[in-house]
C-alpha positions in Angstrom: 103.9 131.5 101.8 105.9 129.3 99.9 105.0 127.9 96.7 107.5 125.4 96.4 108.9 122.8 99.0 112.2 120.9 98.1 113.5 117.7 100.0 117.3 118.6 100.6 117.9 115.6 102.5 116.4 112.3 102.7 118.4 108.8 104.6 117.2 105.3 105.3 119.3 103.2 107.5 119.6 99.7 106.2 116.7 97.2 107.6 117.3 94.3 109.3 116.9 92.9 112.5 118.2 94.7 114.9 117.7 93.3 118.5 120.7 95.0 119.7 119.5 98.6 118.4 117.1 100.5 120.3 114.7 103.1 119.1 116.9 105.5 120.3 119.9 104.4 118.4 117.4 103.9 115.2 116.5 107.7 115.7 119.7 109.2 116.3 121.1 107.3 113.0 118.3 108.5 110.8 118.4 111.8 112.1 122.2 112.2 112.0 122.1 110.5 108.3 119.5 112.9 106.9 121.3 115.6 108.6 124.5 114.9 107.0 123.0 114.4 103.4 121.6 118.0 103.6 124.7 119.3 104.6 123.0 122.1 107.0 123.2 122.2 111.2 120.8 121.1 113.2 120.2 124.6 114.4 118.1 125.2 111.2 115.6 122.5 111.6 112.1 124.7 113.2 109.5 121.8 113.4 109.7 117.7 113.0 107.2 114.9 112.9 108.2 111.9 114.1 106.3 108.6 113.0 105.7 105.3 114.6 103.7 102.7 115.5 104.8 99.9 117.8 106.8 101.8 120.9 104.1 101.2 122.8 104.5 97.7 122.7 107.8 98.0 124.2 106.5 100.6 127.0 106.6 103.9 125.6 103.2 104.8 124.6 103.3 108.8 124.6 105.8 111.5 123.7 107.4 108.7 121.8 109.3 111.6 119.7 110.0 113.9 122.5 111.8 110.5 124.2 113.7 109.7 121.6 115.2 112.8 120.6 115.8 113.8 123.9 119.4 112.2 124.0 120.0 114.6 121.0 118.7 118.0 122.4 120.9 117.0 125.8 124.1 116.6 123.2 123.0 119.6 121.5 122.4 117.8 118.1 119.0 118.6 117.7 117.5 122.5 119.0 116.1 122.8 122.0 112.4 123.9 121.9 111.8 122.9 118.8 108.0 121.3 118.6 107.6 117.6 117.5 104.3 116.0 116.5 104.0 112.4 116.8 102.3 110.5 113.9 100.7 107.4 113.3 98.7 105.7 110.5 99.5 102.2 110.4 102.0 101.4 107.4 101.6 104.9 106.0 102.9 106.6 109.1 106.0 107.8 107.6 104.1 109.3 104.9 101.8 111.1 106.8 105.1 112.7 108.8 106.3 114.2 105.3 103.0 115.2 104.7 102.9 117.3 107.7 106.5 119.1 106.7 105.2 119.4 103.4 102.7 121.6 104.7 104.8 123.5 107.2 106.7 124.9 104.2 103.9 125.5 102.0 101.9 127.5 105.0 105.4 129.8 105.0 105.4 129.0 108.9 108.7 127.1 108.4 111.5 127.5 106.3 112.9 124.1 107.7 110.9 120.8 108.5 112.2 117.5 109.7 110.2 114.2 109.3 111.6 111.3 110.6 109.8 107.5 110.6 111.2 105.1 113.4 110.2 101.0 114.1 111.3 98.0 115.7 109.2 95.0 115.0 111.5 92.1 115.9 111.9 91.3 119.4 113.6 87.3 119.9 112.3 87.8 123.9 108.3 88.4 122.7 105.6 85.8 121.9 105.6 85.6 118.0 101.7 85.4 118.5 101.3 88.4 120.9 103.4 90.1 117.8 100.9 88.6 115.2 98.2 89.6 117.2 99.2 93.6 117.3 99.3 94.0 113.7 95.3 93.8 113.9 95.9 97.1 115.6 95.7 98.3 112.0 91.7 97.6 111.8 88.7 98.6 113.9 88.8 96.5 116.8 85.4 98.1 118.1 83.4 96.8 115.6 85.7 93.8 113.8 82.4 92.1 112.6 82.0 94.9 109.7 85.4 94.4 108.7 84.9 90.5 108.6 81.9 90.3 106.9 83.0 91.9 103.7 85.8 89.3 103.2 83.8 86.7 103.9 81.5 88.1 101.0 84.6 88.4 98.9 85.1 85.2 99.6 82.0 84.0 98.3 82.4 85.0 95.2 85.8 83.2 94.5 84.3 79.9 96.1 86.4 80.5 98.7 86.0 80.4 102.7 87.7 83.4 104.9 88.9 82.2 108.4 91.4 84.1 110.4 93.2 81.6 112.1 95.8 81.5 115.0 99.8 82.0 114.3 98.8 83.4 111.1 98.9 87.3 110.3 95.4 88.7 109.6 96.4 91.0 106.6 98.6 88.3 104.7 95.0 86.6 104.5 93.2 89.9 103.5 95.4 90.6 100.7 95.5 87.4 99.8 91.9 87.3 99.4 92.0 90.6 97.2 94.4 88.9 94.9 92.2 86.1 94.7 89.4 88.5 93.9 91.5 89.9 91.2 93.1 86.9 89.7 89.2 85.6 89.3 87.5 88.7 88.1 90.1 89.9 85.9 92.7 86.5 84.9 95.6 87.8 86.9 97.9 84.6 87.7 100.1 83.2 90.5 103.0 83.1 88.5 102.6 87.4 87.3 102.2 87.9 90.9 105.7 85.7 91.0 107.2 87.7 88.0 106.7 90.7 90.3 108.4 89.5 93.5 111.5 88.0 91.5 111.9 91.4 89.7 111.6 93.0 93.1 114.4 90.5 95.4 116.8 91.0 92.1 116.3 94.7 92.6 116.6 94.2 96.6 120.2 92.4 95.8 121.8 95.7 94.3 120.5 97.5 97.6 122.7 97.6 100.5 120.3 98.7 102.8 117.9 95.8 102.0 116.8 93.3 104.3 116.9 90.6 101.5 120.1 90.9 99.5 119.6 88.0 97.2 118.0 87.5 93.5 115.2 85.0 92.9 113.8 83.4 90.1 110.3 83.2 89.4 110.2 79.5 89.8 111.8 79.6 93.2 109.3 82.3 94.4 106.2 80.0 93.3 108.2 77.1 95.4 108.4 78.8 98.3 106.4 77.9 101.5 102.7 78.8 101.0 101.4 81.7 103.3 98.0 81.8 102.5 96.6 81.3 99.0 98.2 82.6 96.4 100.5 84.3 98.5 104.0 82.5 98.7 106.7 83.7 101.7 108.8 85.4 99.0 105.4 87.7 98.0 105.0 88.5 101.5 107.0 91.7 103.2 108.8 90.2 106.1 109.3 91.8 109.4 112.3 94.3 110.7 113.5 97.2 111.9 115.0 100.6 110.6 114.2 104.6 110.5 114.5 106.9 107.7 114.2 110.4 107.4 113.8 113.7 105.1 114.5 116.8 105.6 112.5 119.9 103.5 112.8 123.4 102.7 111.1 126.5 101.2 112.3 127.9 98.1 113.9 130.9 99.3 116.2 129.2 102.0 117.3 126.9 99.2 118.5 130.0 97.2 120.8 130.4 100.1 122.8 127.0 100.1 125.8 125.8 98.1 125.2 125.4 94.7 125.9 121.8 94.9 123.3 121.4 97.8 120.9 123.4 95.4 121.6 121.1 92.3 120.6 118.1 94.6 117.8 118.8 96.0 114.4 117.5 94.7 111.1 119.0 94.2 107.8 117.9 95.7 105.4 118.4 93.2 102.5 116.7 94.9 101.4 115.2 98.4 98.4 113.9 98.7 96.2 111.8 101.4 93.4 109.5 100.8 90.7 107.9 103.6 89.6 104.8 103.4 86.0 103.5 103.7 84.0 100.4 103.1 84.2 100.3 98.9 82.4 98.3 96.5 84.4 95.0 95.2 84.9 96.5 91.8 85.1 100.5 93.1 88.8 102.1 92.5 90.1 102.3 95.5 91.5 105.4 97.7 94.8 104.7 96.1 93.5 105.9 92.2 91.7 108.7 94.3 95.3 110.4 95.5 96.6 109.5 92.5 94.0 110.8 90.0 94.4 114.4 92.7 98.2 114.0 92.7 98.5 114.4 88.7 96.5 117.1 88.4 97.9 118.8 91.4 101.9 118.1 89.9 100.2 119.3 86.1 101.3 116.0 85.1 100.1 112.5 84.3 101.1 109.1 84.6 102.9 108.7 81.2 105.0 111.1 82.1 106.5 109.2 85.2 109.9 107.6 85.0 110.0 105.8 88.2 108.2 104.7 91.0 108.1 102.8 94.7 104.6 101.6 95.3 103.5 99.4 98.3 103.5 95.9 97.7 103.4 94.0 101.6 102.4 91.5 99.1 103.2 91.3 95.3 100.0 91.4 94.6 99.9 95.2 95.8 102.5 96.0 92.8 100.0 94.5 90.1 97.0 96.4 91.9 98.9 99.7 92.5 100.0 99.8 88.8 96.3 100.2 88.1 95.4 102.3 90.4 97.7 104.9 89.8 97.0 105.0 86.0 100.4 103.1 84.5 98.1 100.2 82.7 94.8 100.1 82.6 92.1 98.7 84.9 92.2 94.7 85.1 95.8 94.6 83.1 98.1 94.7 85.7 99.3 91.4 86.0 99.8 91.6 82.2 101.7 94.7 82.4 104.2 93.7 85.0 104.6 90.4 82.7 105.3 92.2 79.8 108.2 93.7 81.8 107.4 97.3 81.8 107.9 97.9 85.7 111.9 96.0 85.1 115.1 97.4 84.5 114.8 98.9 81.5 110.8 99.0 81.3 108.5 101.6 80.8 108.5 102.4 84.4 110.6 100.3 86.8 108.3 100.0 90.0 110.9 99.5 93.2 113.7 99.6 92.5 114.5 99.6 95.8 113.8 96.3 96.1 110.0 96.7 97.4 108.7 95.7 100.6 108.9 92.3 99.9 113.0 92.7 99.4 113.9 96.0 100.8 111.9 95.5 104.1 108.6 96.9 105.9 109.0 98.3 109.3 105.9 99.5 109.2 106.4 103.4 111.2 109.3 104.1 108.5 108.7 102.8 105.5 106.9 105.8 103.7 109.9 108.1 104.3 112.5 104.9 102.8 110.1 104.8 99.8 111.2 108.7 99.5 114.9 108.4 100.0 114.7 105.8 97.2 113.0 107.9 94.7 115.3 110.9 95.5 118.4 109.0 95.1 117.4 107.8 91.6 116.5 111.7 90.7 120.0 112.5 91.6 121.3 110.0 90.0 122.9 108.4 92.9 121.0 105.1 92.7 123.9 102.8 91.6 123.1 99.4 89.4 119.7 100.3 90.5 119.9 103.6 88.4 116.8 103.8 86.3 118.5 106.2 83.4 117.3 109.8 82.8 114.7 109.7 85.6 113.6 112.8 86.3 110.4 112.2 87.4 109.4 109.8 90.1 106.0 108.5 91.9 105.3 106.9 95.4 102.2 105.1 97.1 101.9 104.4 100.5 99.1 102.6 101.9 98.0 102.1 105.6 95.8 100.2 107.7 92.6 98.5 106.2 88.9 99.4 106.2 87.0 96.9 104.6 88.5 96.1 100.9 90.9 99.0 100.8 93.5 100.7 102.8 92.6 103.0 106.2 94.7 105.7 104.7 97.0 106.2 101.2 99.8 108.4 100.6 100.7 109.4 96.6 103.5 112.2 96.2 105.3 113.3 93.0 108.9 113.9 92.9 110.6 115.9 90.3 114.6 116.7 89.5 114.1 120.4 88.3 117.4 121.9 89.1 
């Protein structure tokens, strides 16, 4: 049994609309990229976890990872007979994959394990309405009335009406209502949400792998097309395609690797998953529960965090998750963002990758792309985005929805300890 698990490889493809690239091509790119970053041979991999959400819509509902890796096995780029487990957890899919690989290492059953997430959301030949409807698979479709009742009650508290409309994504409407509730309860403003969005678009402009690579001012964010009050388009993550991967190893395996590889290794100090429920509107969310458990596991506190990647499917989420991670008091996330605390040079820069609103959000790959950014930061390899002296990083990645919160959440804490 190993007491420590290390990240020795992390890689993400650029996130784009890639109509010309197949799932197999994106898998190949991420896999070969992470293998090169780790600097090990493919025959060292003993187990693999494959994350994906939408491949069923392209005709491959089962054995998704096995199908995508078949050419790599045939070309002897991936070892034969290696077990591969397919994982799905909506937007938290890739984090579930790396959590599985982490458990592989800590259990002592493997010395090297691979986690990979692959997604294609853009299909120029698909009916846009069908794509929007597909996002509803991230909620309870057997008993949807419970879901709608929650948001109708929240809307009534805000003096609004909640209605799912055609030609719109249901999740942007739910995020908008969560934002509206927070605004009424705590005085958060649309401008504070825009500050978070502009900051992340400016970070994304520095990230060559980001889907949107242009800076934005606060005013430009506020003046962009309205998606669902108070959220404008610039505050919402785009659809796109991409893949990301990580290779994990045990401490004893790491000791046998070259000094340069050992120096670049990043320790996983904590990996926690939590499940959603129908919570009260003012009850802390599952991400707070996950964060509290992760801090306890890692033996650190929120005051120790140097850099973070949080799940800003909309820019309101960065405000909310700053509170849930304990980076600021409850209800003060808007003020925290407005103070510059999460900006370059701030107390704890968040979403230096550009976040989901700028980097992009191919749902099955997102969680691992967040890990890749943190690994770059902790290695000191983030270029213009580099947070000076970053030694401890945190990731928060949610997926799906149950009631007024996500269905699943990952919080991981990483450390550069070598």
